[in-house]
Biopython code that builds the backbone (N, CA, C, O; Angstrom):
import numpy as np
from Bio.PDB.StructureBuilder import StructureBuilder

atoms = [
    (1, "MET", "N", (-100.147, 38.398, 36.903)),
    (1, "MET", "CA", (-100.392, 39.619, 36.279)),
    (1, "MET", "C", (-100.795, 40.660, 37.512)),
    (1, "MET", "O", (-100.366, 41.811, 37.436)),
    (2, "ASN", "N", (-101.197, 40.467, 38.068)),
    (2, "ASN", "CA", (-101.743, 41.267, 39.285)),
    (2, "ASN", "C", (-100.429, 41.878, 40.229)),
    (2, "ASN", "O", (-100.265, 43.013, 40.675)),
    (3, "THR", "N", (-99.553, 40.630, 40.347)),
    (3, "THR", "CA", (-98.649, 41.461, 40.892)),
    (3, "THR", "C", (-97.534, 41.834, 40.075)),
    (3, "THR", "O", (-96.683, 42.267, 40.853)),
    (4, "LEU", "N", (-97.212, 41.873, 39.189)),
    (4, "LEU", "CA", (-96.294, 42.670, 38.297)),
    (4, "LEU", "C", (-97.103, 44.090, 38.019)),
    (4, "LEU", "O", (-96.416, 45.111, 38.050)),
    (5, "ARG", "N", (-98.223, 44.192, 37.806)),
    (5, "ARG", "CA", (-99.006, 44.957, 37.760)),
    (5, "ARG", "C", (-98.656, 46.061, 38.874)),
    (5, "ARG", "O", (-98.008, 47.101, 38.751)),
    (6, "ASP", "N", (-99.385, 45.426, 40.166)),
    (6, "ASP", "CA", (-99.229, 46.305, 41.287)),
    (6, "ASP", "C", (-97.584, 46.848, 41.800)),
    (6, "ASP", "O", (-97.282, 47.824, 42.486)),
    (7, "SER", "N", (-96.939, 46.074, 41.335)),
    (7, "SER", "CA", (-95.275, 46.494, 41.819)),
    (7, "SER", "C", (-95.050, 47.537, 40.641)),
    (7, "SER", "O", (-94.418, 48.547, 40.948)),
    (8, "LEU", "N", (-95.342, 47.456, 39.773)),
    (8, "LEU", "CA", (-95.268, 48.756, 38.567)),
    (8, "LEU", "C", (-95.908, 49.819, 38.978)),
    (8, "LEU", "O", (-95.380, 50.929, 38.922)),
    (9, "LEU", "N", (-97.119, 49.627, 39.441)),
    (9, "LEU", "CA", (-97.706, 50.701, 39.726)),
    (9, "LEU", "C", (-96.913, 51.550, 40.886)),
    (9, "LEU", "O", (-96.528, 52.719, 40.863)),
    (10, "ALA", "N", (-96.812, 50.619, 41.838)),
    (10, "ALA", "CA", (-96.068, 51.364, 42.884)),
    (10, "ALA", "C", (-94.135, 51.740, 42.764)),
    (10, "ALA", "O", (-93.338, 52.080, 43.638)),
    (11, "GLY", "N", (-93.957, 51.479, 41.273)),
    (11, "GLY", "CA", (-93.012, 51.990, 41.267)),
    (11, "GLY", "C", (-91.572, 51.085, 41.588)),
    (11, "GLY", "O", (-90.473, 51.555, 41.292)),
    (12, "VAL", "N", (-91.702, 49.916, 42.142)),
    (12, "VAL", "CA", (-90.922, 48.912, 42.543)),
    (12, "VAL", "C", (-90.386, 47.947, 41.556)),
    (12, "VAL", "O", (-91.230, 47.219, 41.033)),
    (13, "PRO", "N", (-89.115, 47.790, 41.188)),
    (13, "PRO", "CA", (-88.351, 47.299, 40.857)),
    (13, "PRO", "C", (-88.486, 45.693, 40.864)),
    (13, "PRO", "O", (-88.262, 45.483, 42.056)),
    (14, "MET", "N", (-88.698, 44.492, 40.319)),
    (14, "MET", "CA", (-88.651, 43.402, 40.432)),
    (14, "MET", "C", (-87.356, 42.484, 40.199)),
    (14, "MET", "O", (-86.574, 42.746, 39.286)),
    (15, "ILE", "N", (-87.130, 41.203, 41.218)),
    (15, "ILE", "CA", (-86.476, 40.144, 40.199)),
    (15, "ILE", "C", (-87.694, 39.317, 40.348)),
    (15, "ILE", "O", (-88.343, 39.431, 41.387)),
    (16, "ILE", "N", (-88.028, 38.596, 39.536)),
    (16, "ILE", "CA", (-88.704, 37.624, 39.052)),
    (16, "ILE", "C", (-88.095, 36.292, 38.511)),
    (16, "ILE", "O", (-87.285, 36.086, 37.607)),
    (17, "CYS", "N", (-88.992, 35.157, 39.673)),
    (17, "CYS", "CA", (-88.578, 33.623, 39.162)),
    (17, "CYS", "C", (-89.931, 33.255, 38.772)),
    (17, "CYS", "O", (-90.882, 33.102, 39.538)),
    (18, "PRO", "N", (-89.924, 33.080, 37.023)),
    (18, "PRO", "CA", (-91.055, 32.808, 36.503)),
    (18, "PRO", "C", (-91.257, 30.980, 36.650)),
    (18, "PRO", "O", (-90.332, 30.171, 36.574)),
    (19, "ARG", "N", (-92.404, 30.723, 36.825)),
    (19, "ARG", "CA", (-92.817, 29.354, 37.363)),
    (19, "ARG", "C", (-93.645, 28.774, 36.078)),
    (19, "ARG", "O", (-93.596, 27.587, 35.754)),
    (20, "ALA", "N", (-94.366, 29.706, 35.429)),
    (20, "ALA", "CA", (-95.731, 28.778, 34.868)),
    (20, "ALA", "C", (-96.157, 29.697, 33.862)),
    (20, "ALA", "O", (-95.828, 30.883, 33.883)),
    (21, "PHE", "N", (-96.919, 29.158, 32.933)),
    (21, "PHE", "CA", (-97.956, 29.478, 31.871)),
    (21, "PHE", "C", (-97.297, 31.128, 31.148)),
    (21, "PHE", "O", (-96.478, 31.122, 30.229)),
    (22, "ASP", "N", (-97.803, 32.340, 31.727)),
    (22, "ASP", "CA", (-97.435, 33.628, 31.174)),
    (22, "ASP", "C", (-96.086, 34.310, 31.473)),
    (22, "ASP", "O", (-95.471, 35.102, 30.760)),
    (23, "GLN", "N", (-95.712, 33.748, 32.884)),
    (23, "GLN", "CA", (-94.695, 34.142, 33.878)),
    (23, "GLN", "C", (-93.501, 34.528, 32.906)),
    (23, "GLN", "O", (-92.886, 35.594, 32.866)),
    (24, "GLU", "N", (-93.374, 33.678, 32.327)),
    (24, "GLU", "CA", (-91.588, 33.884, 31.639)),
    (24, "GLU", "C", (-91.266, 34.694, 30.775)),
    (24, "GLU", "O", (-90.146, 35.183, 30.628)),
    (25, "GLY", "N", (-92.889, 35.036, 29.697)),
    (25, "GLY", "CA", (-93.062, 36.193, 28.618)),
    (25, "GLY", "C", (-92.942, 37.834, 29.331)),
    (25, "GLY", "O", (-92.435, 38.847, 28.850)),
    (26, "ASN", "N", (-93.681, 37.600, 30.769)),
    (26, "ASN", "CA", (-94.320, 38.806, 31.497)),
    (26, "ASN", "C", (-92.701, 39.196, 31.898)),
    (26, "ASN", "O", (-92.259, 40.330, 31.710)),
    (27, "ALA", "N", (-91.837, 38.023, 32.511)),
    (27, "ALA", "CA", (-90.492, 38.690, 33.260)),
    (27, "ALA", "C", (-89.872, 39.040, 32.282)),
    (27, "ALA", "O", (-89.363, 40.161, 32.299)),
    (28, "LYS", "N", (-89.719, 38.175, 31.106)),
    (28, "LYS", "CA", (-88.423, 38.904, 29.907)),
    (28, "LYS", "C", (-89.345, 40.473, 29.556)),
    (28, "LYS", "O", (-88.750, 41.543, 29.433)),
    (29, "ARG", "N", (-90.293, 40.389, 29.479)),
    (29, "ARG", "CA", (-90.697, 41.721, 29.248)),
    (29, "ARG", "C", (-90.620, 43.155, 29.973)),
    (29, "ARG", "O", (-90.433, 44.272, 29.492)),
    (30, "VAL", "N", (-90.848, 42.698, 31.418)),
    (30, "VAL", "CA", (-90.102, 43.695, 32.608)),
    (30, "VAL", "C", (-88.787, 43.851, 32.506)),
    (30, "VAL", "O", (-88.391, 44.980, 32.794)),
    (31, "GLU", "N", (-87.829, 42.923, 32.124)),
    (31, "GLU", "CA", (-86.597, 43.023, 32.073)),
    (31, "GLU", "C", (-85.933, 43.745, 30.807)),
    (31, "GLU", "O", (-84.868, 44.338, 30.632)),
    (32, "GLU", "N", (-86.938, 43.461, 30.072)),
    (32, "GLU", "CA", (-86.524, 44.323, 28.179)),
    (32, "GLU", "C", (-86.655, 45.750, 28.509)),
    (32, "GLU", "O", (-85.952, 46.544, 27.884)),
    (33, "LEU", "N", (-87.630, 46.264, 29.594)),
    (33, "LEU", "CA", (-88.385, 47.180, 30.140)),
    (33, "LEU", "C", (-87.252, 48.011, 30.912)),
    (33, "LEU", "O", (-87.096, 49.229, 31.002)),
    (34, "GLY", "N", (-86.666, 47.166, 31.330)),
    (34, "GLY", "CA", (-85.190, 47.815, 32.664)),
    (34, "GLY", "C", (-85.890, 47.932, 33.852)),
    (34, "GLY", "O", (-85.247, 48.457, 34.761)),
    (35, "ALA", "N", (-87.219, 47.534, 34.150)),
    (35, "ALA", "CA", (-87.971, 47.694, 35.246)),
    (35, "ALA", "C", (-87.791, 46.409, 36.406)),
    (35, "ALA", "O", (-88.230, 46.469, 37.555)),
    (36, "GLY", "N", (-87.197, 45.485, 35.942)),
    (36, "GLY", "CA", (-86.444, 44.114, 37.101)),
    (36, "GLY", "C", (-85.853, 43.388, 36.036)),
    (36, "GLY", "O", (-85.660, 43.700, 34.861)),
    (37, "ILE", "N", (-85.557, 42.154, 36.806)),
    (37, "ILE", "CA", (-84.335, 40.867, 36.236)),
    (37, "ILE", "C", (-85.415, 39.800, 36.574)),
    (37, "ILE", "O", (-86.267, 39.667, 37.452)),
    (38, "ALA", "N", (-84.946, 39.006, 35.343)),
    (38, "ALA", "CA", (-85.916, 37.530, 35.299)),
    (38, "ALA", "C", (-84.900, 36.855, 35.745)),
    (38, "ALA", "O", (-83.850, 37.488, 35.632)),
    (39, "LEU", "N", (-84.766, 35.604, 36.303)),
    (39, "LEU", "CA", (-84.016, 34.847, 36.794)),
    (39, "LEU", "C", (-84.254, 33.636, 36.013)),
    (39, "LEU", "O", (-85.443, 33.365, 35.840)),
    (40, "SER", "N", (-83.332, 32.797, 35.469)),
    (40, "SER", "CA", (-83.412, 31.606, 34.835)),
    (40, "SER", "C", (-83.384, 30.653, 35.851)),
    (40, "SER", "O", (-84.058, 29.631, 35.722)),
    (41, "ASN", "N", (-82.597, 30.865, 36.996)),
    (41, "ASN", "CA", (-82.805, 29.812, 38.061)),
    (41, "ASN", "C", (-83.196, 30.169, 39.232)),
    (41, "ASN", "O", (-83.421, 31.355, 39.471)),
    (42, "ASN", "N", (-83.329, 29.294, 40.077)),
    (42, "ASN", "CA", (-83.492, 30.018, 41.597)),
    (42, "ASN", "C", (-82.218, 29.758, 42.649)),
    (42, "ASN", "O", (-82.392, 29.627, 43.861)),
    (43, "ARG", "N", (-81.566, 29.730, 42.325)),
    (43, "ARG", "CA", (-80.220, 29.034, 42.994)),
    (43, "ARG", "C", (-79.853, 30.556, 43.452)),
    (43, "ARG", "O", (-79.877, 31.549, 42.725)),
    (44, "PRO", "N", (-79.424, 30.485, 45.169)),
    (44, "PRO", "CA", (-79.713, 31.437, 46.084)),
    (44, "PRO", "C", (-78.490, 32.479, 45.664)),
    (44, "PRO", "O", (-78.610, 33.672, 45.941)),
    (45, "GLU", "N", (-77.006, 31.850, 44.810)),
    (45, "GLU", "CA", (-76.241, 33.325, 44.507)),
    (45, "GLU", "C", (-76.644, 33.979, 43.092)),
    (45, "GLU", "O", (-76.167, 35.045, 42.704)),
    (46, "THR", "N", (-77.562, 33.229, 42.376)),
    (46, "THR", "CA", (-78.075, 34.063, 41.302)),
    (46, "THR", "C", (-79.371, 35.032, 42.191)),
    (46, "THR", "O", (-79.557, 36.241, 42.049)),
    (47, "LEU", "N", (-79.693, 34.648, 42.569)),
    (47, "LEU", "CA", (-80.835, 35.474, 43.302)),
    (47, "LEU", "C", (-79.760, 36.898, 44.011)),
    (47, "LEU", "O", (-79.950, 38.092, 43.779)),
    (48, "TRP", "N", (-78.927, 36.455, 44.674)),
    (48, "TRP", "CA", (-77.883, 37.420, 45.671)),
    (48, "TRP", "C", (-77.516, 38.479, 44.851)),
    (48, "TRP", "O", (-77.682, 39.674, 45.094)),
    (49, "ARG", "N", (-76.616, 37.594, 43.107)),
    (49, "ARG", "CA", (-76.432, 38.716, 42.397)),
    (49, "ARG", "C", (-77.344, 39.584, 41.713)),
    (49, "ARG", "O", (-76.901, 40.603, 41.183)),
    (50, "ALA", "N", (-78.555, 39.306, 41.659)),
    (50, "ALA", "CA", (-79.620, 40.264, 41.068)),
    (50, "ALA", "C", (-79.857, 40.920, 42.014)),
    (50, "ALA", "O", (-80.498, 41.926, 41.710)),
    (51, "VAL", "N", (-79.592, 40.807, 43.282)),
    (51, "VAL", "CA", (-80.254, 41.771, 44.342)),
    (51, "VAL", "C", (-78.992, 42.691, 44.549)),
    (51, "VAL", "O", (-79.214, 43.783, 45.071)),
    (52, "ARG", "N", (-78.098, 42.480, 44.311)),
    (52, "ARG", "CA", (-76.715, 43.083, 44.446)),
    (52, "ARG", "C", (-77.306, 44.307, 43.095)),
    (52, "ARG", "O", (-77.758, 45.444, 43.233)),
    (53, "LEU", "N", (-77.082, 43.554, 41.934)),
    (53, "LEU", "CA", (-77.350, 44.498, 40.731)),
    (53, "LEU", "C", (-78.238, 45.425, 40.985)),
    (53, "LEU", "O", (-77.912, 46.607, 41.099)),
    (54, "MET", "N", (-79.932, 44.841, 41.149)),
    (54, "MET", "CA", (-80.665, 45.955, 41.322)),
    (54, "MET", "C", (-80.271, 47.021, 42.659)),
    (54, "MET", "O", (-80.260, 48.192, 42.280)),
    (55, "LEU", "N", (-80.068, 46.915, 43.593)),
    (55, "LEU", "CA", (-79.426, 47.768, 44.483)),
    (55, "LEU", "C", (-78.418, 48.925, 43.623)),
    (55, "LEU", "O", (-78.603, 50.136, 43.740)),
    (56, "SER", "N", (-77.647, 48.502, 43.003)),
    (56, "SER", "CA", (-76.563, 49.222, 42.624)),
    (56, "SER", "C", (-76.620, 49.609, 41.383)),
    (56, "SER", "O", (-75.614, 50.228, 41.035)),
    (57, "VAL", "N", (-77.603, 49.445, 40.401)),
    (57, "VAL", "CA", (-78.155, 50.162, 39.322)),
    (57, "VAL", "C", (-79.271, 50.851, 39.572)),
    (57, "VAL", "O", (-80.309, 50.194, 39.648)),
    (58, "PRO", "N", (-79.328, 52.159, 39.738)),
    (58, "PRO", "CA", (-80.333, 53.358, 39.854)),
    (58, "PRO", "C", (-81.243, 53.212, 38.623)),
    (58, "PRO", "O", (-82.401, 53.525, 38.899)),
    (59, "SER", "N", (-81.122, 52.953, 37.758)),
    (59, "SER", "CA", (-82.271, 53.068, 36.721)),
    (59, "SER", "C", (-83.197, 51.426, 36.744)),
    (59, "SER", "O", (-83.920, 51.077, 35.812)),
    (60, "TYR", "N", (-83.051, 50.899, 37.541)),
    (60, "TYR", "CA", (-84.217, 49.816, 37.931)),
    (60, "TYR", "C", (-85.328, 50.690, 38.658)),
    (60, "TYR", "O", (-86.410, 50.895, 38.106)),
    (61, "ARG", "N", (-85.132, 51.016, 39.467)),
    (61, "ARG", "CA", (-86.066, 51.822, 39.996)),
    (61, "ARG", "C", (-86.825, 53.135, 39.353)),
    (61, "ARG", "O", (-87.999, 53.445, 39.554)),
    (62, "GLU", "N", (-85.846, 53.847, 38.511)),
    (62, "GLU", "CA", (-86.188, 54.927, 37.640)),
    (62, "GLU", "C", (-86.889, 54.331, 36.718)),
    (62, "GLU", "O", (-87.940, 54.929, 36.490)),
    (63, "ASN", "N", (-86.731, 53.417, 36.114)),
    (63, "ASN", "CA", (-87.838, 52.952, 34.864)),
    (63, "ASN", "C", (-89.192, 52.303, 35.463)),
    (63, "ASN", "O", (-90.319, 52.478, 35.000)),
    (64, "ALA", "N", (-88.840, 51.486, 36.632)),
    (64, "ALA", "CA", (-90.310, 51.053, 37.075)),
    (64, "ALA", "C", (-91.174, 52.088, 37.588)),
    (64, "ALA", "O", (-92.383, 51.858, 37.598)),
    (65, "PHE", "N", (-90.649, 53.427, 38.107)),
    (65, "PHE", "CA", (-91.167, 54.349, 38.262)),
    (65, "PHE", "C", (-91.889, 54.816, 37.442)),
    (65, "PHE", "O", (-93.088, 54.986, 37.665)),
    (66, "SER", "N", (-91.236, 55.164, 36.165)),
    (66, "SER", "CA", (-92.082, 56.087, 34.872)),
    (66, "SER", "C", (-92.806, 55.041, 34.641)),
    (66, "SER", "O", (-93.971, 55.435, 34.587)),
    (67, "ILE", "N", (-92.747, 53.691, 34.441)),
    (67, "ILE", "CA", (-93.714, 52.684, 33.892)),
    (67, "ILE", "C", (-94.825, 52.693, 34.887)),
    (67, "ILE", "O", (-95.981, 52.459, 34.534)),
    (68, "GLY", "N", (-94.517, 52.947, 36.068)),
    (68, "GLY", "CA", (-95.898, 53.096, 36.840)),
    (68, "GLY", "C", (-96.598, 54.505, 36.760)),
    (68, "GLY", "O", (-97.825, 54.569, 36.839)),
    (69, "GLU", "N", (-95.881, 55.554, 36.614)),
    (69, "GLU", "CA", (-96.450, 57.009, 36.210)),
    (69, "GLU", "C", (-97.401, 56.916, 34.913)),
    (69, "GLU", "O", (-98.536, 57.391, 34.885)),
    (70, "THR", "N", (-96.812, 56.268, 33.889)),
    (70, "THR", "CA", (-97.753, 56.030, 32.867)),
    (70, "THR", "C", (-98.854, 55.078, 33.092)),
    (70, "THR", "O", (-99.922, 55.242, 32.502)),
    (71, "LEU", "N", (-98.719, 54.351, 33.692)),
    (71, "LEU", "CA", (-100.037, 52.917, 34.111)),
    (71, "LEU", "C", (-100.943, 54.075, 35.139)),
    (71, "LEU", "O", (-102.157, 54.243, 35.026)),
    (72, "ARG", "N", (-100.222, 54.676, 35.961)),
    (72, "ARG", "CA", (-101.386, 55.461, 36.757)),
    (72, "ARG", "C", (-102.172, 56.291, 35.905)),
    (72, "ARG", "O", (-103.397, 56.226, 36.002)),
    (73, "LYS", "N", (-101.573, 57.158, 34.983)),
    (73, "LYS", "CA", (-102.058, 58.405, 33.815)),
    (73, "LYS", "C", (-103.279, 57.490, 33.294)),
    (73, "LYS", "O", (-104.398, 57.964, 33.488)),
    (74, "SER", "N", (-103.201, 56.219, 32.647)),
    (74, "SER", "CA", (-103.700, 55.612, 31.590)),
    (74, "SER", "C", (-105.261, 55.363, 32.139)),
    (74, "SER", "O", (-106.126, 55.076, 31.312)),
    (75, "GLY", "N", (-105.588, 55.478, 33.515)),
    (75, "GLY", "CA", (-106.563, 54.971, 34.070)),
    (75, "GLY", "C", (-107.070, 53.523, 34.147)),
    (75, "GLY", "O", (-106.264, 52.661, 33.794)),
    (76, "THR", "N", (-108.371, 53.099, 34.585)),
    (76, "THR", "CA", (-108.449, 51.574, 34.702)),
    (76, "THR", "C", (-108.962, 50.856, 33.696)),
    (76, "THR", "O", (-109.263, 51.227, 32.561)),
    (77, "VAL", "N", (-109.051, 49.611, 34.284)),
    (77, "VAL", "CA", (-109.632, 48.627, 32.686)),
    (77, "VAL", "C", (-110.919, 49.027, 32.600)),
    (77, "VAL", "O", (-111.363, 49.343, 31.496)),
    (78, "GLU", "N", (-111.686, 49.077, 33.687)),
    (78, "GLU", "CA", (-113.253, 49.855, 33.518)),
    (78, "GLU", "C", (-113.128, 51.054, 32.687)),
    (78, "GLU", "O", (-113.768, 51.162, 31.641)),
    (79, "GLU", "N", (-112.521, 51.742, 33.012)),
    (79, "GLU", "CA", (-112.445, 53.023, 31.964)),
    (79, "GLU", "C", (-112.005, 52.823, 30.709)),
    (79, "GLU", "O", (-112.305, 53.691, 29.890)),
    (80, "ALA", "N", (-111.243, 51.714, 30.276)),
    (80, "ALA", "CA", (-110.731, 51.350, 29.186)),
    (80, "ALA", "C", (-112.230, 50.476, 28.578)),
    (80, "ALA", "O", (-112.632, 50.644, 27.426)),
    (81, "GLY", "N", (-112.910, 49.571, 29.554)),
    (81, "GLY", "CA", (-113.849, 49.295, 28.602)),
    (81, "GLY", "C", (-115.104, 50.289, 28.406)),
    (81, "GLY", "O", (-115.594, 50.488, 27.294)),
    (82, "ARG", "N", (-115.465, 50.748, 29.299)),
    (82, "ARG", "CA", (-116.188, 51.887, 29.101)),
    (82, "ARG", "C", (-115.972, 52.663, 27.833)),
    (82, "ARG", "O", (-116.934, 52.916, 27.109)),
    (83, "TRP", "N", (-114.779, 53.045, 27.535)),
    (83, "TRP", "CA", (-114.541, 53.513, 26.438)),
    (83, "TRP", "C", (-114.674, 52.723, 25.024)),
    (83, "TRP", "O", (-115.119, 53.255, 24.007)),
    (84, "ILE", "N", (-114.230, 51.395, 25.101)),
    (84, "ILE", "CA", (-114.885, 50.557, 23.957)),
    (84, "ILE", "C", (-116.013, 50.602, 23.658)),
    (84, "ILE", "O", (-116.429, 50.677, 22.502)),
    (85, "LEU", "N", (-116.858, 50.550, 24.933)),
    (85, "LEU", "CA", (-118.118, 50.324, 24.556)),
    (85, "LEU", "C", (-118.766, 51.264, 23.633)),
    (85, "LEU", "O", (-119.410, 51.181, 22.587)),
    (86, "SER", "N", (-118.232, 52.454, 24.641)),
    (86, "SER", "CA", (-118.743, 53.800, 23.838)),
    (86, "SER", "C", (-118.481, 53.991, 22.521)),
    (86, "SER", "O", (-119.343, 54.649, 21.939)),
    (87, "ARG", "N", (-117.526, 53.608, 21.840)),
    (87, "ARG", "CA", (-117.031, 53.581, 20.454)),
    (87, "ARG", "C", (-117.605, 52.450, 19.448)),
    (87, "ARG", "O", (-117.336, 52.461, 18.247)),
    (88, "ILE", "N", (-118.286, 51.637, 19.956)),
    (88, "ILE", "CA", (-118.975, 50.821, 19.404)),
    (88, "ILE", "C", (-120.617, 51.073, 19.674)),
    (88, "ILE", "O", (-121.349, 50.087, 19.605)),
    (89, "GLY", "N", (-121.025, 51.996, 19.889)),
    (89, "GLY", "CA", (-122.307, 52.541, 20.088)),
    (89, "GLY", "C", (-122.993, 52.369, 21.315)),
    (89, "GLY", "O", (-124.076, 52.926, 21.497)),
    (90, "ILE", "N", (-122.273, 51.386, 22.491)),
    (90, "ILE", "CA", (-123.157, 51.124, 23.562)),
    (90, "ILE", "C", (-122.692, 52.241, 24.680)),
    (90, "ILE", "O", (-121.547, 52.611, 24.939)),
    (91, "GLU", "N", (-123.862, 52.634, 25.224)),
    (91, "GLU", "CA", (-123.945, 53.686, 26.383)),
    (91, "GLU", "C", (-123.838, 53.242, 27.789)),
    (91, "GLU", "O", (-123.295, 53.967, 28.624)),
    (92, "ASP", "N", (-124.227, 52.328, 28.028)),
    (92, "ASP", "CA", (-124.771, 51.222, 29.103)),
    (92, "ASP", "C", (-123.460, 51.067, 29.579)),
    (92, "ASP", "O", (-122.768, 51.014, 28.562)),
    (93, "ALA", "N", (-122.888, 50.986, 30.358)),
    (93, "ALA", "CA", (-121.771, 50.033, 30.817)),
    (93, "ALA", "C", (-121.964, 49.199, 31.640)),
    (93, "ALA", "O", (-121.046, 48.621, 32.223)),
    (94, "SER", "N", (-123.292, 48.963, 31.857)),
    (94, "SER", "CA", (-123.856, 47.479, 32.796)),
    (94, "SER", "C", (-123.785, 46.591, 31.611)),
    (94, "SER", "O", (-123.446, 45.427, 31.826)),
    (95, "TYR", "N", (-124.072, 46.982, 30.294)),
    (95, "TYR", "CA", (-124.196, 46.187, 29.379)),
    (95, "TYR", "C", (-123.877, 44.574, 28.941)),
    (95, "TYR", "O", (-124.440, 43.607, 28.429)),
    (96, "SER", "N", (-122.481, 45.008, 29.550)),
    (96, "SER", "CA", (-121.259, 43.543, 29.405)),
    (96, "SER", "C", (-121.846, 42.486, 30.814)),
    (96, "SER", "O", (-121.703, 41.264, 30.810)),
    (97, "GLU", "N", (-122.416, 43.157, 31.793)),
    (97, "GLU", "CA", (-122.810, 42.503, 32.451)),
    (97, "GLU", "C", (-124.141, 41.668, 32.502)),
    (97, "GLU", "O", (-124.418, 41.013, 33.507)),
    (98, "ARG", "N", (-124.926, 41.703, 31.444)),
    (98, "ARG", "CA", (-125.871, 41.244, 31.160)),
    (98, "ARG", "C", (-126.165, 40.046, 29.935)),
    (98, "ARG", "O", (-127.167, 39.437, 29.561)),
    (99, "GLN", "N", (-124.400, 40.071, 29.446)),
    (99, "GLN", "CA", (-124.356, 39.308, 28.634)),
    (99, "GLN", "C", (-124.121, 38.116, 29.493)),
    (99, "GLN", "O", (-124.004, 37.001, 28.984)),
]
sb = StructureBuilder()
sb.init_structure("model")
sb.init_model(0)
sb.init_chain("A")
sb.init_seg("    ")
for serial, (resi, resn, name, xyz) in enumerate(atoms, 1):
    if name == "N":
        sb.init_residue(resn, " ", resi, " ")
    sb.init_atom(name, np.array(xyz, "f"), 0.0, 1.0, " ", f" {name:<3s}", serial, name[0])
structure = sb.get_structure()
């Protein structure tokens, strides 16, 4: 997940070869958002077609940049955690570290 987040934060579209666990679902979501291409196999010709497509269609980069911009504006996970804790009446953000 960190690679997906980092690529999107940088506005870089992805060609994804999912291998295990949640990677296939994440790859499909990135593809649905138009910020990448999910490959169903790792054959060289499949990868080459994906690279050519991504380089020839500007919307992949535009969509990745737009998503990255949204992510950058949304703040950090720590900020989200503090916000959630404050909404349930816990002002001390170090509370979760003590549990």
